[in-house]
NUKE-671115 format. One record per residue: residue in one letter; x, y, z of N, C-alpha, C in turn. Coordinates in steps of 0.1 Angstrom, whole numbers, plus 2048, in hexadecimal, padded with zeros to 3 digits. Atoms other than C-alpha are relative to their C-alpha. Layout:
BEGIN
AXYZXYZXYZ;...
This chain:
BEGIN
X7F77F97F782C7183018077F6809;X7F980A7F78477053147FD80380F;X8037FE7F28406FF33980B7F9809;X7F78077F78536F43588007F17FF;X80180E8028456D23538087FA7F5;X7F880580B8556CF33180F7FF803;X7F18007FC8776D833F8027F4809;X7FE80A7F68736C035C8007F27F9;X80080D80686A6A334580C7FE7F7;X7F48028088876A932E80D7FE808;X7F48017F78A16AD34A7FF7F3809;X80280B7F789269135F80080380E;X8017FC7F288B6A437E7F2804803;X80E7FC7FD86C6B03917FE80F7FC;X8047F28048596D038880580980B;X7FB7F77F58626DE3AB80E8037FF;X7F17FE8028876D93A480280B7F5;X7FE7F680B8846ED3837FB80D806;X8057F37FA87070839680A806809;X7F67FB7F688B70B3B180C8067F8;X7F57FB8088A670F3967FC80D7F9;X8047F48078927293837FF80C809;X8017F57F688D73D3A380D803807;X7F37FF7FA8B273A3AB8007FD80F;X8008057F28AA7283CB80E7FA803;X7F28057FD8CC7213DC8017F2806;X80080E7FA8C26FE3E780B7F87FA;X7F48078058E26EA3E57FD7F17FC;X80380E8048CF6C93DE7FF7FF7F1;X80080080E8CE6D33BA80E8027FB;X7F27FF8048F06CC3AA80280A7F5;X7FD7F680B9016E53927FD7FA7F3;X80280780D8FF6CB3767F18007FD;X80E7FF8028D96C937B7FB80E7FC;X8037F28038D66EF37C8038037F1;X7FB7FD80E8EA6F135B7F67FA7F6;X8098068098D36D834A7F38077FF;X80D7F98008B46EA35580080D7F8;X7FF7F48078C070B3488017FE7F1;X7FE80380E8CC6FC3277F37FB7F9;X80C8058058AB6EA3227F580B7FF;X8097F580189770932A8028097F4;X7FD7F880C8A971C30F7FD7F97F3;X80380780C8A67002F67F27FF7FC;X80E8028038816FC2F97F880E800;X8067F380187B7222FB7F780480C;X8087FC7F486E72531F80580D805;X7FE7F37FA86D74A32780F803800;X7F27FF80089174D31B80580D805;X7FB7F37FB89477232280080080F;X8008007F188976E34680A7F6806;X7F780A7FB89D74E34A80F8057FF;X7F37FB8018BD75E33D80380B80A;X7FE7F67F68B877C3548027FA80D;X7FF8067F38B376637280E7F8801;X7F48078008D175136880C809802;X7F57F77FE8E876F36680080580E;X8017FB7F28DB7793898027F580A;X7FF80B7F68E075739880B80280A;X7F77FE7F68F17583B980C7F77FF;X7F480980091574B3BC8007F780C;X80080A7F591E72E3D380480780D;X7FD7FA7F39207353F88037F5809;X7FB80A7F793571E40D80A80780A;X7F67FC7F694A72442C80D7F77FE;X7F480780396E71B42480C804809;X7F57FD7F898C71943B80D7FA7FA;X7F38058059B171343580A7FD80C;X7F68047F69CB70144A80E7FF7F9;X7F38008079F070844180A7F9809;X7F68077F8A0B6F144D80D807801;X7F47F87FEA2570B4577FF80880C;X8007F97F3A3071C47780280F7FE;X7FD7F2802A3773E4677F58077F9;X80A7F8805A2375B45A7FD7FC7F1;X80480680DA1074B43D7FF80A7F5;X8017F680BA0B76C42A80D8067FC;X7F37FB803A3077542B8097F57F9;X7F880B806A3D7534207FE8007F1;X8017FE80FA457563FA7FA7F37F9;X80680C806A387323F47F17FF803;X80D8027FCA1972F4087F780C7FD;X8087F4803A0E7534027FA8007F2;X80680080EA0974D3DD7F57F57FF;X80B80A7FF9F572D3E47F4806806;X80B7FA7FA9DF7413FB7FA80B7F7;X8057F780A9DC75C3E07F77F97F6;X8088088099CF7423C87F37FC806;X80C8047F99B67353E27F680C801;X8097F47FE9A87583EA7FB8057F2;X8047FC80D9A77613C57F47F87FA;X80B8098059927433BB7F3801808;X80C7FE7F897B7473D97F980D7FD;X8067F380397576B3D17F98007F3;X80780180D96C7623AD7F27F9802;X80D8077FD95074C3BC7F880880B;X8077F87F69457683D48027FC80E;X7FD8047F29557593F380D805805;X7F37FC7FA97275F40A8047F580A;X7FC8097F698774B4227FB80480E;X8057FD7F397774844480C80280A;X7F47FF7F899974345480C7F97F9;X7F48078049BD73A44D8087FD80D;X7FA8047F39CE72746980D7F87FE;X7F58088019F171946D8037FA80E;X7FD8077F39FA6FF48880E804805;X7F37FB7FCA1671149B8097F5806;X7F880B7FAA206F14AE7F87F4800;X80780D7FFA176CD4AF7F87FF80D;X8098027F49FB6C44C77F780C803;X8087F47FE9EB6E74C47F37FE7F9;X80D8048069C96D84BC7F4808805;X80B7F97FA9B26EB4D37FC80D7F8;X8037F38079B670C4C07FA7FD7F3;X80680480D9AF6FB49F7F17FC802;X80D8057FE9906EA4AD7F680C803;X8087F47FD98370B4BB7FD8087F4;X8027F880C98871C49A7F67FA7F6;X8098078099767014867F1801806;X80D7FF7FA95970149F7FA80E7FF;X8057F280195672749D7FB8037F2;X8037FC80E95672A4777F77F67F9;X80880B80694570846F8028007F1;X7FD80080E95670544D7F97F47F9;X80580B8089456F043280B7F87FA;X7F58078059676E842480D806805;X7F37FB7FC98C6EC42D80B7FC7F6;X7F48028089AB6EF41880C7FE809;X7F48027F89CB6E042880C8017F7;X7F47FE8089EC6EC41A80C7F9806;X7F58097FCA066D141F7FC7F980D;X80380A7F5A086B743A80080780E;X8017FB7F29FD6C045E8007F580A;X7FF80A7F59FF6AE47F7F57F67FF;X80980A8029ED68D47E7F3802808;X80C7FF7F89D569349B7F780B7FB;X8087F58059CA6B548D7F97FC7F3;X80680580D9C56A546A7F57F6802;X80A80A7FD9B26884797F3807805;X80B7F97FB99B6A048B7F88077F5;X8067F980B9956B546C7F87F67F7;X80780A80898C6964587F37FC806;X80C8047F997268D4727F680B802;X8097F57FC9636AF4777FD80A7F5;X8027F780B9646C14557FA7F87F4;X80680780B94E6B74388087FC7F5;X7F880280C9666BB41B80E806803;X7F27FC7FF98C6BD41C8077FE7F3;X7F780180C9A36C43FE80E804804;X7F27FE7FC9C86C24028088067F5;X7F77FB8099E36D63F180E7FB804;X7F48077FDA046C33EF7FF7F780C;X8038097F59F56AA4077FF7F27FB;X80180E8049FA6854057F67F8808;X80A8087F99DA67340E7F77FA7F5;X80880680A9C965A3F77F1802801;X80F7FF7FD9A76604077FA80D7FD;X8067F38039A26853FF8058057F3;X7FC7F980D9A469A3DF80C809803;X7F47F87FE9C66AB3DB8048077F3;X7F97F980B9D86C43C580F801804;X7F18007FD9FE6C13C38088007F3;X7F780280BA1C6C13AD80A7F4804;X7F780B7FDA356A43AA80D804805;X7F47FB7FAA506AE3C280C7F77FD;X7F5809803A6568F3BC8058017F2;X7FB7FE80EA6669239680680D7FE;X7FB7F3802A6C6B739880F801805;X7F38007FBA8A6B33AE80A7F77F8;X7F8809808A9769639A8048077F2;X7FD7FA80DA956AA37980A80C802;X7F67F57FDAA86C838980E7FA802;X7F38067FEAC46B13958067FA7F4;X7FC80680DAC569F37480680B7F7;X7FA7F5807ACB6C136480E803804;X7F37FD7FAAE86C837B80A7F57FC;X7F780B804AF76A63738038017F1;X7FD7FF80FAF36AC34D80A80C7FE;X7F67F4801B076CD35380E7FC804;X7F28057FCB246B735F8027FF80F;X7FE8017F1B1F6B93857FF7F1805;X7FF80E7FAB286993987FF80180F;X8017FF7F1B296A63BC7F580B802;X80B7F87FFB076B43C37FA7FF80F;X8058007F2AFC6BE3E67F1802800;X80F7FF7FEAD86BE3F47FE80880D;X8047F87F5AC86D840B7F17FF801;X80F8017FFAA46D24197FC7FE80E;X8068037F2A8F6C74367F67F47FF;X80A80B7FFA776AC4427F28057FE;X80E7FD801A526AB43C7F97FE80E;X8068007F2A426B345E8097F8809;X7F88087F7A4F6974758067F47F9;X7FA80B808A5B68045980F801800;X7F2801801A7E6764528058097F5;X7FA7F780AA9468F43F8027FA7F3;X7FD80780DA9E6764257F47F97F9;X80C806806A7B66B41E7F780B7F9;X8087F5806A6F68E4128017FE7F1;X80180380FA6568D3ED80B8067F8;X7F67F9808A7E6A63E080E7F9802;X7F38087FEA9B6933F07FF7F37F8;X80180D808A8E6733E08028027F2;X7FD7FD80EA8F6843BE80E8027FE;X7F27FE800AB26903C58087F3800;X7F980D7FFABD66E3D07FE7F77F4;X80280880CAAD65D3B28098047F5;X7F87FB80BABF67339A80F7FD802;X7F28037FDAE166E3AB8027F17FE;X7FE80E801ADC6483AD8007FB7F1;X80180580EAD164438880D8057F8;X7F47FB807AF065837E80D7F9805;X7F58077FAB06642393809809809;X7F97F67F8B1165F3A97FF7FD80F;X8008027F1B1A65D3CE7FB80C807;X8057F57F8B076723E780980280C;X7F87FD7F4B1E6834007F880480B;X8087FD7F5B0D68242180380D807;X7FC7F37FAB216A042D7F980B7FA;X8067F5807B0F6B44137F17FD7FD;X80F802800AEB6A74197FC80780D;X8027F77F4AE06C34317F1802803;X80D7FE7FBAC06C34457FF80E806;X8017F37FBAB86E844A7F3803806;X80D7FF7F9A956E24577F780B7FB;X8077F5807A876FB43E80280D806;X7FD7F37FAA9771745180A8087F8;X7F77F8808AA773343D80E802807;X7F47FD7F8AC073D4588097F3802;X7F980D7FEAC971845E8077FC7F3;X7FA80380DACF71343880D8087FE;X7F47F8801AE872F43980B7FB809;X7F68047F6AFA7244598057F27FD;X7FB80D802AFC6FF4518077FE7F3;X7F980180DB0770442D80E807803;X7F37F97FCB2271D43B8097F6807;X7F880A7F8B2D7024548057F57F7;X7FB80A809B2F6E843980C8047F7;X7F57FA808B466FE42480C800809;X7F47FF7F7B5C7034438057F2804;X7FC80C7FBB5C6DF44E8047F57F6;X7FD80A80AB5F6CB42E8078067F4;X7F87FB80BB7A6D14147FB7FC7F3;X80580580DB696BD3F97F28067FD;X80C7F9803B506D63ED7F97FB7F4;X80780480CB346CD3D580180B7F5;X8007F680CB326DE3B27F28057FE;X80E7FB802B0C6E23B57F97FD80D;X8098027F5AF26E53D07F18007FB;X80E800803ACE6DB3CB7F980280E;X8077FC7F4AB76EB3E57F17FD7FE;X80E804801A936DF3EC7F780C800;X8087F4801A877033EE80980C7FC;X7F87F4804A927253DF80680780C;X7FC7F87F5A9473540180D7FA806;X7F48067FBAAD71B40D80C8017F7;X7F57FE80AAC171E3ED80680D800;X7FB7F3800AC47433EF80980280D;X7F87FF7F4AD174141380D7F97FE;X7F4808802AEA7264088098077F6;X7F87F8809AF573C3EB80880B807;X7F97F67F9AFF75740380C7FA807;X7F58077FAB1473E41680C7FD7F7;X7F680380AB267343F680780C7FC;X7FA7F3804B2C7583EC80A80580A;X7F77FC7F5B3B76040E80C7F8801;X7F4809801B527424098098047F5;X7F87FC80BB5F7533EA7FD7F87F3;X80480880BB4E73B3D27F88087F6;X8087FA80AB417473B17F57F77FB;X80C808804B1E73D3A67FD8057F1;X80080F7FFB1B72A38F80E7FA7FC;X7F3805804B407283858067F6809;X7FB8097F7B4B7173A57F67F7806;X80B8087FBB2A70A3B27F38057FB;X80D7FC806B087093A27F57FE80B;X80B8017F7AE670C3B47F37FE7F8;X80D803806AC36FF3AC7F67FF80C;X80A8007F6AA47063C17F37FA7FC;X80E805802A7F6FD3C37F680B805;X80B7F87FDA607133C37FE80C7F6;X8017F4808A687313AC7F980B807;X8057F47F9A6074B3C680480C7F9;X7FD7F4808A6076E3B980E805800;X7F27FA7FEA827783C780A7F77F9;X7F5809806A9475A3B68058057F3;X7FC7FA80DA9576D39580980C802;X7F87F47FEAA778A3A680C7FE809;X7F48037F8AC27783BA80C8037F7;X7F47FE808AE677D3AF80A7F4802;X80780080DAE97693997F27FB802;X80E8057FFAC47613928017F1802;X80080E7FCABB73F3A17F87F77F6;X80880B807AB272138B7F77F980A;X8098067F7A9471139A7F57F87F9;X80B807806A756FC3957F3809803;X80C7F87FFA5571138F7F57F7805;X80C8077FBA3A7033A67F48097FE;X80C7F8803A1870F39B7F780380C;X8067FD7F3A0F71D3BD7F28067FF;X80D7F98029F37343B27F57F77FB;X80A8098079E271A39C7FC7F580A;X80380A7F69E57003B87F580580A;X80A7FA7F79D17173CF7F38017F9;X80D7FE8089B771F3B47F97F27FD;X80680C8049B26FB3A97FB7F880D;X8048077F39AF6EF3CE7F2806803;X80D7FB7FD9927073D27F57FB7F7;X80A80580A9816FC3B27FC7F1804;X80280E7FC9856D83BE7F77FF80C;X8088007F49776E03E07F18037FD;X80E7FC8049586F13D17F97F47F9;X80680B8089536D33BA7FB7F580A;X80480A7F79526BB3D87F5805809;X80B7FA7F993C6D33EC7F37FF7F9;X80C8018089246D13CF7FD7F27FC;X80280E8029266AB3CF8027FC7F2;X7FD80480E9346A93AC8097F47FE;X7F780C80094D68E3B47FE7F880D;X8018097F494C6703CB80E7F9803;X7F28077FE9716643C880A80B802;X7F67F57FD9906773D58098027F4;X7F87FD80C99E6863B580E806804;X7F37FB7FE9C368D3B38048087F4;X7FD7F780B9CD6AB39E80F803801;X7F27FD8019F26AD39480280C7F7;X7FD7F48079FD6D038A80E7FF7FA;X7F2801805A1B6D237280980B805;X7F67F77FCA3B6E237D8088047F4;X7F87FC80BA546F436780E803805;X7F37FD7FDA7A6F636880480E7FB;X7FC7F2804A8771A36880F801801;X7F2800801AAB71B35D80580F800;X7FA7F37FFABF73A36880F7FE802;X7F27FF800AE374436D8077F880C;X7FA8077F5AE973338F8047F17FD;X7FC80D804AEB71137E8088007F3;X7F87FF80CB0071D3617F88027F3;X8097FD80BAE272534B7FF80F7FD;X8017F2803AE07463397F18047FF;
């Protein structure tokens, strides 16, 4: 009859380790890989397989405290981009028997004390950071939280999940160029306190224009600071102040594109006959604008889910290097760019 000693010898661990796994001891010093090998070996050599399988089915799920920091000053659950990422995060945590301890957005730069109090109160094992946040807050989190995973965050030293913003924007603008557009405007914003023209989606737009030998009209490169109302107002002003209108507008987000579409319509321009539009994000409402908005589908739900999977992997000490996971985007062609 097979014994715990037999399993321990085959797996290469101590008898006490095998015993803890068989009893479903939640001790985190035993990795998931080792647990898997122990169960497989037990089944292979016939160690009380009925009891082992029953215990395996009843094994407790992971239990970690997880927090989330969102780099945005508005209601995170109402924002059509961030809300879907949060949905993915909460869905994947729920599948592992956990929930978010807190979701916090930094309302203004320098507001570090509130974040510090929140982290000290909840004592998270790991934190997800959605997009770039203020440097001092980020530095403090790196020093005081065990594991951090970034979503759309540029840091070579931590694991991240993101999509290629530069390539996505470039592909969308290249499509507009292929449709015959030569005067293409850009609407977007800066990344945190960075320069407007160093944001990745602008760089993709710029690259496509330069490779096609097209001139960028500075009058139609509009920094709307990611503000929907400002996108409408500044686009409206551009139509009023500049007679040389573009034949297409590429917007770094769907929300900004939809606001600019209203400004164009009020000017009497037909979409896409007089001016085409292309956005980024593929938020739910983009399919129901008039006309439907061509956009880049950003896998927001999946980004949130994979970020949680990655965070749990690092909490379980499965990886020692900062893995970078690039999620594929998809071009969604609709009527606003002349596509049927």
